[in-house]
N, C-alpha and C positions, 0 to 999 in steps of 0.2 A: 504494499499500500504506499509506504514511504516513497519507494522509487517512482511510482506512478505520479505522485504529487511533485516530485523533483522534475520529472520529464515534462509535465504540463506547465510548470512554471517556466522552465527553460524555453520551451516551445512558445509560450506566451510572450516571453521576453524577446525572443528572436523575431516573431511576428510584428511585435511593436516597433522594434528597431527597423525592420524592413519597411513597415508601413510609413514611418516617419522619413526614412531615407527616400522612398518613392514620392511621397508627397512633396518633399523639398525639391527633388529632381524635376518632378512635373511642374511644380511652381515656377522653378527657375526657367524652364522652357516657355511656360506660358507668359511670364513677365518679359522674357526676351522677345517673343512673338508680338506682344502688344507694343513693345517699344518699336520694333521694326515696323509694324503696321502704322503706328503714329508718325514715324519719320517719313514713310512713304506718303501718307496722307498730307503731312505738312509740305513735302516737296511738290506734291500735286497742286495744293493750294497756291503756293508760291509761284508755280508756273503759270497758273491761270491769271494771276493778278500782276504779271509783269507789264509795265507801261512802256 
């Protein structure tokens, strides 16, 4: 019984670490993508308003 508790605690810990890592990795990509999209939009707006 003791061994099962240790295994499930370790598994839970590993899953938590993996989830945090994936969330940060996905968030980093999303923030980068939003930044790229904003830069492209800004460039497009600048191109439209050139006099």
